[in-house]
Every structure is written in structure tokens, then in C-alpha cells.
C-alpha positions as CSV (number, residue, x, y, z in Angstrom):
1,M,65.7,3.3,17.6
2,D,65.7,2.7,21.9
3,R,62.6,3.4,23.8
4,L,62.0,5.3,25.9
5,T,62.9,5.5,29.5
6,A,60.5,6.1,32.9
7,Q,62.8,9.8,33.4
8,D,62.2,10.8,29.5
9,P,59.2,12.7,29.5
10,R,55.9,11.9,26.8
11,R,56.5,14.8,25.2
12,I,58.4,18.0,24.1
13,G,56.1,20.7,23.4
14,Q,54.1,19.9,20.7
15,Y,55.5,16.7,20.2
16,R,54.9,13.7,21.4
17,L,57.8,11.1,22.2
18,L,58.4,8.2,19.9
19,G,61.7,6.7,21.3
20,R,65.4,7.7,21.2
21,L,67.2,8.0,18.4
22,G,70.5,8.4,20.3
23,Q,73.5,10.5,22.0
24,G,75.1,13.2,21.3
25,G,77.5,15.9,23.3
26,M,75.3,18.1,24.2
27,G,72.2,16.4,24.9
28,Q,70.1,13.9,24.4
29,V,67.7,13.2,20.6
30,Y,64.5,11.8,20.2
31,L,61.8,10.7,17.9
32,A,59.0,12.7,17.7
33,R,55.4,13.8,16.0
34,S,53.6,16.6,15.7
35,E,49.8,17.4,16.3
36,R,49.0,17.1,12.4
37,G,51.5,14.3,12.6
38,R,54.2,15.4,11.1
39,T,57.3,12.2,12.0
40,V,60.5,14.5,13.7
41,A,64.5,14.4,15.2
42,V,63.9,17.0,18.9
43,K,67.5,17.7,20.2
44,T,67.1,18.2,24.2
45,I,70.2,20.2,25.8
46,K,71.4,19.5,29.0
47,P,70.3,20.7,32.3
48,D,74.2,22.4,33.6
49,L,74.6,24.4,30.1
50,A,70.8,25.1,30.0
51,Q,71.8,26.3,33.0
52,E,74.4,29.0,31.4
53,P,72.4,32.3,30.5
54,D,74.9,33.6,27.4
55,F,75.0,29.8,26.1
56,R,70.9,30.4,25.4
57,R,71.1,33.3,24.0
58,R,73.2,32.3,21.3
59,F,72.0,28.6,21.1
60,A,68.8,31.2,20.3
61,L,70.8,33.0,17.2
62,E,72.0,30.4,15.9
63,I,68.6,28.7,15.4
64,A,66.9,31.5,14.2
65,A,69.2,31.3,11.4
66,A,69.5,27.8,11.4
67,Q,65.7,28.0,10.7
68,R,66.6,30.1,7.3
69,V,68.3,26.9,6.1
70,G,66.5,25.9,2.7
71,G,67.4,23.2,-0.2
72,Q,66.6,19.6,-0.1
73,W,70.0,18.9,1.2
74,T,69.4,19.5,5.1
75,A,67.2,18.5,7.7
76,P,65.7,20.9,7.7
77,V,65.0,23.2,11.6
78,L,61.0,23.6,12.4
79,D,60.8,24.6,15.7
80,S,62.6,25.7,18.9
81,D,62.0,26.9,22.8
82,T,65.4,28.1,23.7
83,Q,63.8,29.6,26.9
84,A,61.9,26.3,28.6
85,S,63.6,24.7,31.4
86,S,65.6,22.1,29.0
87,P,66.0,24.3,25.8
88,W,65.1,22.2,22.5
89,V,65.1,22.4,19.1
90,A,62.2,20.6,16.3
91,T,64.6,19.5,12.6
92,G,62.7,17.3,10.6
93,Y,63.2,13.6,10.3
94,V,65.5,11.3,7.7
95,A,64.9,7.7,7.8
96,G,68.8,6.7,7.3
97,P,71.5,6.0,9.1
98,S,74.4,7.8,9.1
99,L,78.2,7.6,7.5
100,H,79.9,6.9,10.0
101,E,77.5,4.1,10.9
102,V,77.8,2.8,7.0
103,V,81.5,3.1,6.5
104,S,82.6,1.9,9.6
105,R,79.7,-0.6,11.1
106,D,77.3,-1.5,7.9
107,F,79.2,-1.7,4.2
108,G,82.6,0.1,4.8
109,T,83.8,2.2,2.0
110,L,82.2,4.3,-0.9
111,P,83.0,3.8,-4.4
112,E,84.8,6.8,-6.5
113,R,81.6,7.7,-8.2
114,S,79.5,7.1,-4.8
115,V,82.5,10.6,-3.1
116,S,82.1,12.4,-5.6
117,L,78.2,12.4,-5.9
118,L,78.1,13.0,-1.4
119,A,80.6,15.3,-1.8
120,N,78.2,17.3,-4.2
121,G,75.1,16.9,-2.6
122,L,77.2,18.0,0.9
123,A,78.2,21.2,-0.9
124,R,75.1,22.7,-1.7
125,A,74.0,21.8,1.8
126,L,77.0,24.3,2.6
127,T,75.5,26.4,0.0
128,D,72.3,26.6,2.0
129,I,73.8,26.8,4.6
130,H,76.4,29.5,4.9
131,A,74.1,31.7,2.7
132,A,72.2,31.9,6.5
133,D,75.1,33.3,7.9
134,L,76.0,30.2,8.9
135,V,79.1,28.1,10.1
136,H,79.1,24.4,10.4
137,R,81.9,23.3,12.2
138,D,81.0,19.6,12.7
139,L,80.3,18.4,9.6
140,K,81.3,15.0,10.0
141,P,80.1,11.7,9.5
142,S,78.0,11.5,12.3
143,N,76.7,14.3,10.8
144,V,75.6,13.0,8.0
145,L,72.3,10.8,7.1
146,L,72.0,8.6,3.6
147,T,68.9,8.4,2.1
148,I,67.9,7.0,-1.2
149,D,68.3,10.7,-3.3
150,G,71.0,12.1,-1.6
151,P,73.2,13.1,1.2
152,R,71.4,15.7,4.6
153,V,73.2,17.6,7.0
154,I,72.0,17.1,10.5
155,D,73.6,19.4,13.4
156,F,74.3,22.7,12.0
157,G,73.8,26.1,14.1
158,I,74.5,24.4,17.7
159,A,77.7,24.2,18.2
160,R,78.8,28.0,16.9
161,A,76.5,28.6,20.2
162,L,78.1,26.0,22.3
163,D,82.0,28.0,20.7
164,A,80.9,31.1,20.9
165,N,80.2,31.0,24.9
166,H,83.3,29.3,25.4
167,G,85.5,31.1,23.2
168,G,86.4,28.0,21.5
169,L,87.3,25.7,24.2
170,T,85.2,24.2,26.6
171,R,85.8,24.6,31.0
172,T,87.9,21.1,30.8
173,G,89.9,21.9,27.6
174,A,88.2,20.0,24.7
175,T,88.0,21.2,21.4
176,I,84.7,22.2,19.9
177,G,84.5,20.2,17.5
178,S,86.3,16.6,16.5
179,P,89.4,16.0,16.2
180,G,89.7,13.9,12.7
181,F,87.4,16.6,10.9
182,M,88.4,19.5,13.0
183,S,90.4,22.7,10.3
184,P,93.9,23.8,11.1
185,E,92.2,27.3,12.9
186,Q,89.6,25.5,14.8
187,V,92.7,23.3,17.0
188,R,94.7,27.0,16.5
189,G,91.0,28.7,18.3
190,E,91.8,31.2,15.3
191,R,88.3,32.9,13.9
192,V,86.4,30.4,11.5
193,T,85.1,30.9,8.6
194,P,83.0,28.7,5.5
195,A,86.9,28.1,4.1
196,S,86.8,26.0,8.1
197,D,83.4,23.8,7.1
198,I,85.2,23.2,3.3
199,F,88.2,21.7,5.1
200,C,86.3,19.9,7.1
201,L,84.5,18.3,4.0
202,G,87.7,16.9,2.8
203,S,88.5,14.9,5.6
204,L,85.1,13.8,5.5
205,L,85.4,12.4,2.1
206,A,88.4,11.1,2.8
207,Y,87.3,9.3,5.9
208,A,84.2,8.6,3.1
209,S,87.3,6.1,0.4
210,T,89.8,5.2,2.9
211,G,87.7,4.8,6.6
212,R,89.5,7.0,7.6
213,T,90.3,10.8,8.0
214,P,93.9,11.8,6.3
215,F,95.3,13.1,8.8
216,G,94.5,9.3,11.3
217,T,92.6,6.9,12.2
218,L,89.5,7.8,14.8
219,D,91.3,5.7,17.8
220,T,94.2,7.9,16.9
221,S,95.1,9.9,20.5
222,V,92.7,13.4,20.2
223,H,96.1,15.5,21.3
224,L,98.2,13.4,17.9
225,L,95.2,14.0,14.9
226,L,94.8,17.7,16.8
227,Y,99.0,18.2,15.6
228,R,98.4,16.9,12.7
229,V,95.2,18.5,11.7
230,A,97.2,21.8,12.7
231,E,101.6,21.4,12.0
232,E,101.0,18.0,9.2
233,E,100.4,17.3,5.7
234,P,97.2,15.8,4.9
235,D,97.8,12.2,4.4
236,L,96.2,11.1,0.7
237,A,97.1,7.2,0.5
238,G,94.5,5.1,-0.2
239,I,92.4,7.8,-2.3
240,P,91.9,7.0,-5.8
241,E,93.4,8.8,-7.9
242,G,90.1,10.2,-10.1
243,L,90.2,12.1,-6.2
244,R,92.9,13.4,-4.7
245,H,92.8,16.6,-7.2
246,L,88.9,17.2,-4.7
247,I,90.1,16.2,-1.9
248,S,93.5,17.5,-1.8
249,G,91.3,20.6,-2.8
250,C,89.7,21.0,0.2
251,L,92.9,20.7,2.4
252,H,95.5,22.7,2.7
253,Q,95.9,24.8,5.6
254,D,96.0,28.6,4.1
255,P,91.8,28.4,4.3
256,E,92.5,31.6,1.0
257,R,94.0,28.0,-1.1
258,R,90.8,25.9,-0.4
259,F,88.1,25.5,-3.2
260,G,84.8,26.9,-2.8
261,L,82.0,25.7,-2.7
262,P,81.5,26.6,-7.2
263,E,84.6,25.3,-7.5
264,L,83.3,22.4,-6.6
265,L,80.1,21.5,-7.8
266,S,81.5,22.1,-11.3
267,L,84.2,19.4,-10.1
268,T,81.4,16.6,-8.2
269,T,78.7,18.1,-11.4
270,P,76.3,14.0,-11.6
271,D,76.9,12.4,-14.7
272,G,72.9,12.2,-16.0
273,S,72.7,8.3,-15.3
274,R,69.7,7.0,-13.9
275,E,71.5,4.6,-11.8
276,P,71.7,5.1,-7.8
277,W,74.3,7.6,-6.1
278,L,75.4,4.2,-4.1
279,P,75.8,0.6,-4.8
280,G,72.8,-1.3,-5.3
281,P,73.3,-3.7,-2.4
282,L,73.0,0.3,0.2
283,I,70.6,1.3,-1.7
284,A,69.0,-2.1,-0.4
285,Q,70.7,-1.5,3.1
286,L,69.0,1.5,3.2
287,G,65.3,0.2,2.5
288,R,65.4,-2.2,5.3
289,H,67.1,0.7,7.4
290,A,63.9,2.6,6.7
291,V,61.3,0.0,7.8
292,E,63.0,-0.9,10.6
293,L,63.0,2.9,11.2
294,L,59.5,3.9,10.7
295,D,58.2,0.2,11.6
296,S,59.1,0.9,15.1
297,E,57.0,4.6,15.7
298,G,54.5,2.3,15.4
299,P,51.2,1.5,12.7
300,E,49.7,4.8,13.4
301,S,52.4,7.5,13.2
302,R,53.1,5.3,9.0
303,T,50.4,6.5,7.5
304,D,51.0,7.6,4.3
305,R,54.9,7.0,4.5
306,R,56.5,5.3,2.1
307,A,60.1,3.4,3.9
308,V,61.6,3.9,0.0
309,G,61.5,4.0,-3.0
310,A,63.0,1.6,-6.3
311,P,66.0,1.7,-7.3
312,G,65.6,5.1,-9.9
313,Q,62.4,6.3,-7.7
314,A,63.3,9.4,-5.0
315,A,61.7,9.1,-2.0
316,P,59.3,11.5,-0.6
317,A,60.5,14.9,0.2
318,S,58.3,14.6,3.4
319,W,59.3,11.2,4.5
320,A,63.4,11.8,3.7
321,G,62.7,15.2,5.4
322,A,63.8,18.1,3.2
323,T,62.2,20.7,1.9
324,P,62.3,22.0,-1.9
325,A,65.9,23.4,-4.1
326,S,66.5,26.7,-3.5
327,P,64.8,28.0,-6.7
328,A,68.1,30.4,-7.1
329,A,70.5,27.2,-7.2
330,P,68.7,24.3,-9.6
331,A,70.9,21.2,-9.4
332,P,70.8,19.3,-12.2
333,V,69.2,15.4,-11.9
334,W,70.4,13.4,-9.3
335,P,71.7,9.7,-10.0
336,G,68.3,8.0,-9.5
337,V,65.8,10.5,-9.5
338,H,63.3,11.3,-11.0
339,P,62.6,15.7,-12.3
340,S,59.8,16.5,-10.4
341,A,61.5,15.2,-6.7
342,Q,63.8,17.8,-7.0
343,Q,62.1,21.2,-8.1
């Protein structure tokens, strides 16, 4: 986390800003605390987008839908102001690194069991997102955060506002989404359905397993990546045999032939082991990462917070920014997570 600059506001809505978490294509992301002491991530929208009335209208509709998303596998949308001079949205804060950071910088590719359990958690997140009549549209490694008790999906309900505003293209002609993690229908500008997220999930799982997408490495030319996604079969070289059926079933060109979420959940049911879902060295690294992030908030912002549980012990829901799992779809006990953490 970076310190606030002289140009940054010190408060947004009821939230006191603590630092900069990063900057994305749509705006700046801050770490903040509410007046009641909850730690959140606040994303502001770039001025050029904020000046477009149609974008504000779409943004308001999509945020309202995103606030209906429940479950423990997403960072919940807590608050927003779509009419502010600089529109913003606040979500639950997840004290964990992104899958992109873990694979590309901090640790490397994940073992087969971890990738299967990653798929299970992300399928549960998509179940909650799709139940709110949302399609994520930008499911990529930087939008998946890893915690000791499972993955969390962020930034749902935002990409569609930009997509609808520009008909699938920005004014510079760039497609909405991330080239290596888009579906063929996104690339072609066709109607996007929940099956599009399944295709993106397949690419994401391949990346977690091999460090590259099925259509090239992340430094491949954007135009070449888009062509391969739209026109070629995925390259599954290097993917363990035990994951090939899972990943290939997500990556059919025809959306109707892709796995549905129930099939994905069935294929990736947790094995009942009490071992953590991630390798031991990565669990330890997640603990250090969480401590560093929470220490950077200052002592007063860490009241009643435990940075990370010991292996085999879940972090509290308030720390992870999670909400209770939907009673309509009870989850099997996850590896290394006490059942009470999933109630």
C-alpha cells in the first residue's frame, strides 16, 4: 500500500482514507475505514467517465445489483455514491494478494489440488454473482484475491457499466476486459451471458496452473491474443492431466457446450482433508502479507482484528471482508476451515 499524496482526498463519504491500494482502468482504489471501524476498499471513477451521464446511470444500476450479491466468496459491495462529483463504490476489504501477484511475482504456479479448490471457490462466487443477474465480464487473476480460507472475487458489477456505455468498445477502440481472459463472444462484440464468465474461468485456471493463458503469455501482442481467443482452440500444454477435463470443459468456443456451474461444483468438491487449500509456504506468505497490510493501517485500525489464523484455522469473516454463505447453497467444509466459519 502506498501513502496518500497531496492530491488525494482525506475522506470519501463516511470513509477516512488510509492509503492507496492501487489504480485500475476505471480509477483509483483506496484503503479506508468507516466511522464504525470497518476496513473497506473504496474505488473512485475517473473524471472522464464521471462526466458521461449515461455511464452514471448504468453504474448506478449495476452497483444496485451488485449490492444484492451475497456469499462468502466475494468482497461484498457495501456502499456507493453514483451522483458524487467523483462517483465511488466501497467494498469489503480482503487482506490478501491477487492471484496474479501470487503466480507472477510472489510464489509461482499452484499445484493441482489448489487449482481444483480455487475452481470450486470461484464457481461458488459466480453462482452468487449470476443469481443477482450480473455477469462479471472481467474475471482475471488480478480480480481474484487469495486468503487462507479461500479465494474472493472483486470488481463484479462494474465492467458492464462501461461495456454498456460504449457498446463493447471504448472510444479508443479497445475491448472491455483483459485480452488473455476474455471469451470469444466478448472479443467479437456479441451478446455476453453467464457462460462468458465460465470461459474466462477456464483461462484463469490455466494461468494458475501454468503461468500463462491457453492463448499465449501475458506479454503476447494484444491483437494476437484476441485473434487466438476468437478463432483458435486453447493450448492446454503443461496443464496436469487431472485438470484437463475441468479446464477444457470451460473453454469451448460454443457457449452452450461449456460446463455449467453445477457441473464445476461437482467436479471440484472439496476432498474433506483438513490440510490448508494452498501449499504451506504460500499460507505462511499470505500471513506475512496480511500482517504487513494491516500494520500499515496504524495500530488504531487493527482493533479486534487478527491478521491471519494458523494453518487449519479460518480468519474471521470481518477480517476477510466476507459475508455468510447463502443458505440456499451450503458449501462442503473447505480444507483447513472450521465448519463454523462457513455458517
